[in-house]
N, C-alpha and C positions, 0 to 999 in steps of 0.2 A: 220580833226582837232580833232573830239571828241575822235578818236581812238587813237591818240598821247597823249592827255591829260589822257584819262583813263589809257593808259600804263604807263605813268610818274606817276600818283597818286598812281596805285595799283600794279606796278611791281617795280619801282625803289625808290619811295619816302620811302616805307618800309624800305628798306636795309639803306637809308639815315637816317631815324629816329633811327633804330637799332645802325647805328654808332656812331651819336652823343649821344644816350643814354648811351653806353658803354665808350666812352671817359669821357662823365660827371661823370658817376657812378664810374669809376677808379680814376679819378682827384678828386672827392671830398672825397673819401675815404682817398687819400695818402695826399693831401694837406689842405683839409678844413674838416677834419671829427668832428670837434669840433662845426661846425655849423649845424651839422645836428640834427635839432631840430625843433618844432612847436612853434613859439613864442605865449605864451598863453595870452588869454583875460578873464581867471578864476579869475583874480584879480577883475573883475569887473562881476563875476558869478552871476546866477540867475538860477531858476529851468530850464528855457528854454535850456541853454547850456548843461547841463547834458542830456536832452532828444534828443536834436537836434544832439550833439556830438555822442551820443551812436548809433542812428539811422544812421547817416552818416557812422561812422567807420564800425560798423557791415555790413552794407548795401554794402559799396564800398569794403570791403575784399572779401564779398561773390560774388560779381559781377566779381571781378578780378580773383578769382580762377576759377570762372565757365567759364570764356572765355579760360582758359587753354583747356579746353575739346576740342576746334576746333584743336588742334594739334594731337589729337589721331586718327590714321588711322582706316578706317573703319574695316579692317580684324581683328584689336585687340578689338574694343569694340563690335564687332558683336558676339564674343565670349560669351558676357553676355547678350547682348540686340539688338533688332532691331534699326535702324536708326528711325522709327516711335516712338519708345518707347524713344530714346535719345531726340528727338525733344520736346515730351511732359514734360519730366524732366525738359530740358532746359528752356521750357516755363514757367512752374510752379515755378522753383526756381529763373528763372530770374526776373519774375514778382514780386516774394516776395522780393528779395534783392534790386531789382531796385526801388522799392517803398520806401523801408526803406531809402536808400540813398537819393533820390528825395526828400522825405519828410524832411529829416534831413537836407539837403541843404536849403531848403526854410527857416526852422526855423533859422538856422545860417544866412541865409543872411538877413532875416528880422531883427533879432537881431543885426547884424552888421550895419544895415543902420537905425535902429528906436532908438537905445540906445545910448545916447549922449555920454557917456564915451567910449563905444566901438567903435563908428564911429570915434572919435577924435584919438585913438590910433591905427586906421586902415590905411593901406597904399593901393596905387594902386596896388601892388602886391596881397594883400588878395582878393580885389574884383576880379582882373583878374581871379585868380585860382578859385574862387568858382564860377564866371559866365561860365567859361569853362567847369568845371566839371557839373554844373547846364546843361548847354546846352547838353553835352554829355548824361547825364541821361535821359533828356527829349527825345532826339533821340533814345537812347536805348529802352525806353519803348514804342516809337511810333513802332520802328522796330519789337518789340513783336508781336503788332498787326498785322503788314504785315507777319509775319513769321507763326502766326496762319491761315491765310487766303491763303498761298502759298502752292504749292507743296513740299513734302519731298525731291524731288532732288535739288530743289533750295535752302532749307536748308542745305543740304549735301555740295552743291558748295561752302559754306562759309568755312567749314573745309577742302576742297580741295584746295581753293586759300590760306589759312592759312600755309598748308603744302607745297605749292609750294612755297610760299614766303620763309620760312625757310630753304628751300633745292634749294633755288636760281635757280629756273626754270623761264625762259624769257617769258612763256605765263602765268604767274600767273594772271596778270591783266585781261586777256581775259575770265577768268573763271566767273568773276562777272560783265562782260561789259553790260549784259542786266537786271542786278538786279536794283532793286529799288533806287531811289536817296536817300531815307531815309537812306538805309543800307550803300550807299556810303559817306554820309556826316558822318554818325556815325563812319565808320572806319576812314575817314580821321582825325577826330577831336580827335579820340582816338591816333591814330598814332603821332598827334602833343602833345597831353598830354604824351604820352610815351616817346617822344622826350625831352621834357623840365623838366620832371620827376627829373632828377638828380640835377638840378638847382632850385629846389624849396623845400618848407617846407614839401611837400609830402613824401620826402626821409624818415621822421621819421617813416612811416607806412611800409617802406620796413625793416628798421633795428629792429624793434620791433612790428611786426603784431600780435605776439601771445600774448607778455606781456599786450597788451590793454585789451584783454579779462578778465584779472585777476587783473587789477588796483582797487583801492579803491575809485577812484574818486576824490580824494583830491590834491590840489596843494601843492607840497613840497617848501619851502623856507629855503635856507639857512642862518643862522646868522653869522654876521661877527665877527671874533675873536678880542677881544679888546686886544691890547698890553699893 
């Protein structure tokens, strides 16, 4: 039974998540592109929101980009570095950006639950996304500790699994069958976030990921024109 569950979660579920993601992405762009925004609470701003928002956005973008290195085949990155070196770099940058995102989410979550004006204007959707991301970040940081104490081959297997998934290999799940449950929970929740991504306010990070780094930090408000 455990074999079938592992096979479903890490061989078939990634493709289900990809299908739902692309369907949502295309339909959101075509039919609901004006809804791609993050409903702001900066009308109720304080110093905490800028610190928390910056840490969260910089951290999550760094983590997101870092995960793409899993799809680089060994024969390519071995041209410039060994797997051991790649592991050290991944641990260093993963810890830095992961902690940034994690601390940022703590600040934003505490602000959303403790500031009355923000709490009143928050929906279940806001809490759900934050808690899901918070859980994923916590598991990611825990998996960094696991990676630091495991063999290089176990770390390399994660990249092998990712590459087997995107090339539709039927034995993808077996590659990480013996891996720690922390890795597996991190992967599963990550796939879940990836699947619902197009249907959430997180879409604004995909549309304007670079502009965020150069924003001035102020909320722009349009004045209505009087006739």
